[in-house]
Structure formats: C-alpha cells, structure tokens
C-alpha positions in Angstrom: 0.0 0.0 0.0 2.8 2.4 0.9 4.4 2.3 -2.5 1.3 2.6 -4.7 -0.4 5.4 -2.8 2.6 7.2 -1.3 1.8 10.5 -3.2 -1.5 10.8 -1.3 -0.7 9.1 2.0 2.1 11.7 2.3 -0.6 14.3 2.6 -1.4 15.0 6.2 -5.1 15.1 5.2 -4.9 11.4 4.1 -2.1 9.5 5.7 -2.2 5.8 6.3 -5.5 6.0 8.3 -7.2 7.9 5.5 -6.0 5.4 3.0 -7.4 2.6 5.1 -10.8 4.3 5.1 -10.7 4.5 1.3 -9.9 0.8 1.0 -12.8 -0.1 3.3 -15.3 2.1 1.4 -18.2 0.9 -0.7 -19.2 3.4 -3.4 -22.2 3.0 -5.8 -21.8 4.9 -9.1 -25.1 5.3 -11.0 -24.3 5.8 -14.6 -20.9 5.0 -16.2 -20.9 7.5 -19.0 -19.4 11.0 -19.4 -19.5 11.8 -15.6 -19.1 8.2 -14.5 -15.8 7.7 -16.5 -13.6 10.1 -14.6 -15.4 9.4 -11.3 -14.7 5.7 -11.6 -11.1 6.1 -12.8 -10.1 8.5 -10.1 -11.8 6.6 -7.3 -10.2 3.4 -8.4 -6.8 5.1 -8.7 -7.2 6.5 -5.2 -7.7 3.1 -3.7 -11.4 2.7 -3.1 -12.1 -0.8 -2.0 -15.5 -1.6 -3.6 -17.2 0.1 -6.5 -20.7 -0.7 -7.7 -21.5 0.2 -11.3 -25.1 0.4 -12.5 -25.9 1.2 -16.2 -28.1 -0.6 -18.7 -26.4 1.0 -21.8 -24.0 -0.3 -24.3 -21.0 1.6 -25.7 -21.8 3.7 -28.8 -19.3 5.5 -31.0 -20.7 8.9 -30.1 -19.8 8.1 -26.4 -16.1 8.0 -27.1 -15.8 11.8 -27.4 -16.1 12.1 -23.6 -16.6 8.6 -22.0 -12.9 7.9 -21.5 -13.4 4.4 -20.0 -14.1 2.9 -23.4 -12.4 2.1 -26.8 -13.6 1.6 -30.4 -13.2 -2.2 -29.9 -15.9 -2.1 -27.2 -18.7 -0.5 -29.3 -21.9 -2.5 -28.8 -20.7 -4.1 -25.5 -22.3 -3.4 -22.1 -20.7 -0.4 -20.4 -20.6 -2.0 -16.9 -18.6 -5.0 -18.2 -16.2 -2.9 -20.2 -15.8 -0.4 -17.3 -15.1 -3.3 -14.8 -12.3 -4.7 -17.0 -10.7 -1.3 -17.4 -10.9 -0.5 -13.7 -9.6 -3.9 -12.6 -6.6 -3.4 -15.0 -5.9 -0.1 -13.3 -6.2 -1.6 -9.8 -6.4 -5.4 -9.5 -7.5 -5.4 -5.9 -10.6 -3.3 -6.6 -13.9 -5.2 -5.9 -16.3 -4.3 -8.8 -20.0 -5.1 -8.6 -21.8 -4.7 -11.9 -25.5 -4.1 -12.4 -26.4 -4.1 -16.1 -29.9 -2.7 -15.7 -31.7 0.6 -14.9 -32.2 2.0 -11.5 -35.9 1.9 -10.6 -38.3 2.6 -7.7 -38.3 -1.2 -7.1 -34.6 -1.7 -6.8 -33.2 1.7 -5.6 -33.4 1.1 -1.9 -31.9 -2.4 -2.0 -29.0 -1.1 -4.1 -28.3 2.0 -2.1 -28.5 0.2 1.3 -25.4 -1.9 0.4 -23.1 1.1 -0.1 -21.6 3.9 2.0 -21.9 6.7 -0.6 -23.9 7.1 -3.8 -22.5 9.1 -6.8 -24.6 10.6 -9.6 -23.3 9.8 -13.0 -26.7 9.7 -14.7 -28.3 12.0 -17.2 -32.0 12.2 -16.2 -34.1 13.8 -13.5 -36.2 10.7 -12.7 -33.1 8.8 -11.5 -31.8 11.8 -9.5 -35.1 12.2 -7.6 -35.1 8.4 -6.9 -31.5 8.5 -5.6 -32.1 11.6 -3.5 -35.1 10.2 -1.8 -33.5 6.8 -1.2 -30.3 8.3 0.2 -32.2 10.6 2.6 -34.3 7.7 3.8 -31.3 5.4 4.3 -28.9 8.1 5.6 -26.4 7.8 2.7 -24.5 10.8 1.2 -25.5 11.5 -2.4 -22.8 13.2 -4.5 -24.7 15.0 -7.3 -23.3 16.2 -10.6 -24.8 17.5 -13.8 -23.4 18.8 -17.1 -24.6 20.7 -20.2 -22.5 22.2 -23.0 -19.6 23.9 -21.3 -21.2 24.0 -17.8 -21.1 21.7 -14.8 -22.4 21.7 -11.3 -21.8 19.6 -8.1 -23.4 19.3 -4.7 -23.7 16.8 -1.9 -27.1 15.8 -0.4 -27.9 13.6 2.5 -24.7 14.3 4.3 -23.9 15.3 7.9 -26.1 16.2 10.9 -28.3 18.5 8.8 -28.7 16.6 5.5 -29.8 18.7 2.5 -32.0 17.5 -0.4 -31.9 17.7 -4.2 -35.5 18.9 -3.9 -34.3 22.0 -2.2 -32.6 23.0 -5.4 -35.2 21.6 -7.7 -38.6 21.4 -5.8 -40.9 21.1 -8.9 -40.3 17.4 -9.9 -43.0 17.3 -12.6 -41.6 20.5 -14.3 -38.1 19.2 -14.2 -39.1 15.8 -15.8 -40.8 17.7 -18.7 -37.6 19.4 -19.7 -36.0 18.2 -22.9 -32.4 17.2 -22.1 -29.7 19.1 -23.9 -27.4 16.6 -25.6 -24.6 19.0 -26.6 -21.6 18.9 -24.4 -17.9 19.6 -24.7 -15.9 16.4 -23.8 -13.8 18.1 -21.2 -16.9 19.3 -19.2 -17.7 15.9 -17.6 -14.0 15.3 -17.0 -13.8 18.5 -14.8 -17.2 18.0 -13.2 -16.7 14.3 -12.5 -13.3 14.9 -11.0 -14.8 17.4 -8.5 -17.4 14.7 -7.6 -14.7 12.2 -7.0 -13.0 14.7 -4.8 -16.2 15.1 -2.7 -16.3 11.4 -2.2 -12.7 11.3 -1.0 -13.3 14.3 1.3 -16.3 12.6 2.9 -14.3 9.3 3.4 -11.0 10.8 4.6 -12.6 13.7 6.5 -10.7 16.6 4.9 -11.9 19.9 3.5 -15.4 21.5 3.4 -17.9 19.1 1.8 -20.3 20.8 -0.7 -23.4 20.1 1.5 -25.9 23.0 1.3 -23.7 24.5 -1.4 -23.8 24.2 -5.2 -20.5 24.5 -7.1 -20.8 25.6 -10.7 -18.3 26.2 -13.5 -18.5 27.6 -17.0 -15.6 26.3 -19.1 -16.1 29.0 -21.8 -14.6 31.6 -19.5 -13.5 29.5 -16.4 -15.9 31.4 -14.2 -16.9 29.3 -11.2 -18.8 30.1 -8.0 -20.4 28.4 -5.0 -24.1 29.1 -4.3 -25.3 28.6 -0.7 -28.8 27.2 -0.4 
C-alpha cells in the first residue's frame, strides 16, 4: 500500500489512516458515461475498496468523445462490463460489482443500502429524484453532478447532521421531468465535473476539507468562471 499510494498518503489530510478508510469504502456509481468515467477512474486510482456500477447502456461510437473508459473495440458491448475490466486493469485489488440494468423505484433502496456513498453519473431527473429520496431515507450521502454544453455543477445531499436535499434546489419534480435534455456537451466538461465529484467522495471518506453540503459548485468552461451558491 505504501508504494502505490505514497503520493497521497504523504498528505497529512490522508495519511495511512485515511487510505485505510478509502480501502474499506463501498461506493455506488449510478451511470458509467461521461461523468461516470472520470469518477470511476479517479476513485479506483485513489484506492477505493469496492465500486458498484449500474448502467443498462452499451458503448456507442458517439460516447467516445467524452466517455474515456471505453475504446472503439468495445462498441456494442455493455458499459458496466467494459468499465469493470478497465478498472480492474488499473487496480487489480478493486472489488467491482456490476448491475447491467436501470435503477428503478423497485430496486433503488436495496442497491443504495449496500453502499456507503452514492455518486450521480446519470443524465436524467427521474433517477436523481429516486436517488435523492432513497439516500435521505437510508442516511447515505449522495454526490450529485450534472453537465450541459460547457457548464457543470456539483453538490452533496444527505450528508452530515443536517442533510440537504436535491428537492431544495429543484422542488418542482414534474416540471423538471418535462424538460428536454440538452445533448450538446464539450468532452472536457464531464472530466472536470466528474473529478470534482470524485474529490467530494474522498473528502467525505477521509474527512478533509469542506464538503459541498448546502452548497452548489458551478463552472463555465467557456470563461472558467466558477462560484459556489449557498442554499
């Protein structure tokens, strides 16, 4: 452990005790696409012990512009299987659990209950509301992220003594679900946003820094303007 992770265990915020916490952690990543790719890679590289991957999609050629877990040879194959192979190649001691189906109201609580932290790598409001409600019910932190064009945002719900809710930011569920998703996105946008999400996971586990609970971080990569909104 010392040799592999020495660059981060040397940090006083991590140390050997923090690294042990990472190795003992169980993280559920919902969606293994644009956001999920950097999240999965950086959590694996950091030494997370168990990573659950849920996604019912297959690799498409249009994914490769931003979904850096995959290659041309994997087009048409299930994302969770391809992602698991790539992540195990990066860190052979990682325990990967794959769920090649959609998250639904029928399975969300059983899935979430098996993990310490849930990370949002999805691209739809239905799933986010399901995750938010399940995480609040079960007392699990929910690391939210979303992207559009050149913009990204991150927050943490269900964390700490006074857990916040996704519904505080977006209270009108029916209106949000009627919105037409914007498909346009610069490939670097999920890379930046997903990396911030991964950092929030590590902060929660190792206990360093100020977690984005009750705060929404946003960035615009056109001009590199970013700010934090308290809510």
